[in-house]
C-alpha positions, 0 to 999 in steps of 0.5 A: 500500500502506498504511503501518504507521501507516495500518494501526494507525489502521485497527485503532484505528478497527475498533470503528466496524464492530462497535458503531457500525454502520459498514461498513469498506472499506479506510481508509473506513467508511460508515454508512447513515441513512434520508436519508444515508450517513455517511463516515469516512476515513483519509488520509495526508499527502503531505508527511510522516508525518501523517494526516487523518481525513475526515468526510462526509455524502452526502445520498441526495436529491442523488445516487445513489451507494451507496458515496460517497467522502469527497470526494463528500460534500455536507457534509465536515469533518476530525476536527480541526475537530469536536473541542474541542482542535484542536491536540492532535488535529493533534499526535496525527495527526502521527506525527513527534511523539513521543507514546507509542503507547498515548496516541496511539491511545487519545486518537484513538479517544476523539476519534472516538467522542466527537466524529466519530461524534456529528457524523456522526450529527447531520449525517446528517439534513437537520434536523440538518445545517441546525441545525448549519450555522445555529449560531454555533458551527459549525466551518466544514465544507465544504458543496456548493452543491447541499447549501446549496440543499437545506438552505435556505441 
């Protein structure tokens, strides 16, 4: 059963379903692109009251899954790895930190809309994924071996 904080995060990210084209399935959202499925997932930490926002892209050319889970994606990252201020993102996701709810949820919503969604949209094409991974500024996402081969690395 999801915690109250997990439920509140899901409510915060509900606009992904409305205006961004993602479909919600529990703590996971997915969006279909011509060559991939983008996945956004909320994961609670087993070590306390903190969370991870997992991001992933599943390339259709590399598998048949219609509703991949985040860990099944070919390219994966966490929200704190795609935002400009990693330390602040980690603070916001740690509910043991005393941050007013209005600030916490507004900042997390902005981070998702301004960093996570554009990252997913960029990586959801082979050309975009290849360009991102080849850039010096790439923030070390997890990439499967078959995705590396598919993208020419």
